[in-house]
N, C-alpha and C positions, 0 to 999 in steps of 0.2 A: 506507372505513376510518374508524374512530372515533378522534378525537384525545383524548390524555390530558388530564384536567382537573387543573391544578396547584392546590396548596392555598393559593396566594396570587397576587396580581397580579404580572405581569412586564412588562418593557419591550418594546413592539412592535418587530419587526424593522426597520421603516422609520425608526425613530429612531436606530438605530446605524449609523454610517458606518465601514466597515472596508475598506481597500484589499486587493487580492489578496495572498496570502502570497507572499513571495519567498524561495525556497530557494537559497542559494548554496553552492558548494563552496569550501573554503579554497584550492583550486587556481585559482579565478577564475570558473568557469562559474556563471551564475545563471539560474534558471527562475521563471516567474510562475505561481502556483497549479498546480504540476505534480501529476499523479497518479503519476508515476514519475520517479525521479532516476537518470539513467544516469551511468556513469563514476565511481561512488562506490565506495570500499572503506573498510575499518576504519582505514586510516591517514589518511583525509581527513575533516577536521572539517566540520560543517554550519553555515552562517550563516543564521539565520532572521530575517526582518523584515517589518513591515507598519506602516501608520498607522491609528490608531483615533480616532474622535471621537464625542462624545455631548453634547447640550445638557442640563446637569443639571436645569434648570427643567422641561423637557419630560419628562425621566425621572421627576422628582418627581411631576408630575401623573399620569403613567401608573400609578404604584404607590401613589398616595394617601398619600405621606409628605412633609411639608414639610422641605425642606433635608436630604435623606438623605445620609449619608456613603457614597459609592460608591467602589469600586476595581475595576480590571481585573486579572485574573490569567491567566497563560498557563501551562498545564501541558504539558510535553513527555513523551513516553513512547516505548517501543520494545517490540518483540516480534515473533514470527513469525506470530501469528494475527490475528484481526479485533479483538481487544482487547489493550491493552498489558499485558505481563508486568511491566514496570517503569515507574514514573511519578514525575515530580518537578516542583517549581515552578521554572519557567524565567524568569518575569518577573512583577513586581507593581508597580502604580502607582496613585495616587489619581486619581479623576475629579472635578476641581474646577471646570473651565470647559469651554466648547465648543471650546477650542483642540485641534488634533490632538495625539495622544500617539504618539510614535515608539517602537515596540516592536522591540527588537533583542536578540538573544542568540546565543551560539555553543554548539554541542554537540560534545563530543569524539567523533570517529569510533569510538574504541575502546569507547564506551558503547552503540553502536547495533547493531541486528540486524534486517535484512529490512524493517521498517516504521518510519516516523516518525509518531507520533501527536501532534496538536496539539489542545488543548482550551482554548479561550479563554472565560472567564466574567466577567460583571459581578456583583458581590455587595455586600452591605452590610458595610462594615468595622466598624461598631458597631451595636448595637441602637438603633432609633429611639426618641427621647423622646416623639414624638407620632405617632399614626397617625390618618388621617382615615377609615379604613374597617376593618372587622373582618377583611377579607380582604387587607389590606396585609401585606407581609412584616414579621416581628416580631423576628427574631433576627440577631445578627451571623453572617455567613457564608451567609445565605440568598441563593441564586443567582437573579437576576432576568433574566439573558440568557445564552445559551450558543451557541458555534459550535464544531463538531468537524471535524477533517480527518484523513485517513489517507493517507500518501504512501509508496509502495513505494520501496525502495532496492535498487540493483542488487546490492550485496554482493560477496563474493569469488568467487561461482560464475561461471565463464567464460561469455561469450556465444558464439554460433556464427554462421557466415556465412549470410546469406540472399541469394539471387539471384532475379531475375525471369527466367524461362526459358520458352521455347516447349516445352512438354512433348511435343508431337507430334513435334518434331524430336529431343528428347533420348531419348524412350522408344519412339516409334512412333505412328502415326496413331490407333490404338485408345485411346490415353491423352489425346487432345486435350481431353476434357471434365473431366479431373481438375483439381482446384483447386490442389493442391500435391503434392510428393513429397519425402519425407525420405530422405536418404542418410546412412547410418552405417557407418563402417568399424570392425568389431569385431576386426580382426586383432590389435590391441594395446589391450586395455581400459585400460592404464596411460597411453596417449597423451593429450595435452592435449585436452580436450573440444572446443575451438573448431577444432582441426585434424582431428578425427575425424567431425565432424557438419556437414552442410550441408543447408539447407532451400531447395528450389526452388519458388517461387510461380509459377503458370502465367500468363505475361505475356499470353496470348491471351484470358483472361477479364478484360477491362479493368475492369469494375465491382468484381470481387473484389480484384484486385491493387491498385486504387486505395484501397479500404477498408483493406487490409492496410498499405499504405504510409503512410496517414494515421493509423494507430494506432487504428482503430475498435475499441472495447473488446470487443464480442461476437465480432468477427472474430478478434482476437488470441487471445481465450480459447479459441475453437473450435480454432484451429490449434495453439496451445500444448498444449491438452489431448491432442490426438492425438500430438504430438511426445513429450510426457512419457509417455503410455501406451505408445507403441511402444518407446521406449528402455528404460522400466522393465521391460516384459515380456521384452525381449531380454536385459537384464541378469540377470533371475531365471533365464532359460533358460541363459545362459552360466555362471552361478555354480553351477547344479545344486543339490545339497543342502548346499553348504558354508555354514558359519556365518561370515558376513562382518561385520567391525566397521570403523568409520571409521578406526581406527588402522592398518589394513592397507594403505590406499591413499591416494594424494594426492587432496585434495578438489577440485582443478582438473582431474583426469583424467576421462575418459569414465566409468569405473567409479565414481569419487568423486562426480560430479554425479548419476549414477543413484541411488547409495545415499543421497545427500542428499535427493532427492525422496521416496524410499521411507520413510526415517526420519521425515521431516516429516509425511507423510500417514498412516503406519501405526505408527510407533514403532520398527520394525525391518524388515529385509529378510525375516526369517522370518514375521513377522505379515502382511506384504504377500503373501508366497507362499501363506499359508493362505487369505487373502481371495480371491486370484486363483483358487485351486483350488475353494473352496467356493461362491463367488458372484462370478463375473466381472463382472456388472453393477455390483455394489457397489464392486468394485476400480476400475473405470473411473470411476464417479461420484466417488469420493474424489480421484482424480487430476484429474478435471475441475474440482473445487472448488479444488484446489491451483493450477490455472492461472489463477484469477481475476485480472484485471488491475486492478481497483479497485472502489470502492463505487459504488452507483447515486447 
């Protein structure tokens, strides 16, 4: 892979000291550098904090500017995709000494949706009076260091029960090598999602069940992609040719969660149905992408 060549000098990673990001809920639960925040909803604010330090003299040498005026800025953002649909400045502070800077701010839960994006940057707060190199940064606002994070939020969509089960006992000996089994009760699509759905992970496959229990990213995405695809196909089959909108059903119901997935991936249930009929492989690939647990 070829690295991008920046138009000016930047601060090396090893000069910047930043502690793991701590994401706390206003209800009290705190996590360190999480990829996913459970038990969050729009009524719960997020508390974000970390400590940052940089030796200004070392930074000055690395960018060839005597006594640069540096500042750290943290932008927060939110949105359903891999890039924020809304972004704002959450913290700003000058870097004047090597002493640690405590970064802390609170985000209203009502402002958030599906993902929290954090973009921490060090930049020039003013244009430098003197530059020792023609490739030293020259303008106020030039970014000389950056760190990005994306943290998934649980949101309002209900979770569903997961159990470790001996599938050969539950289903019969011929199912002993199956890794999981999804159980869905479609007798009432308006029922709460977490009462209508249960995932059985095969306890007899110790390596797989342990990876699932520990939250291995690829394992979770593989299982969730299958869960989402199964439920989404069944929802489209159940609804037939009906034109269904989110206003017709509760978002926490089995039908509501199914529709949420389809709208997120395809824009509407009708568009999803067309994709399923025209190109099932494309349909499943889009739902697989929707099941992504986090960035590499």
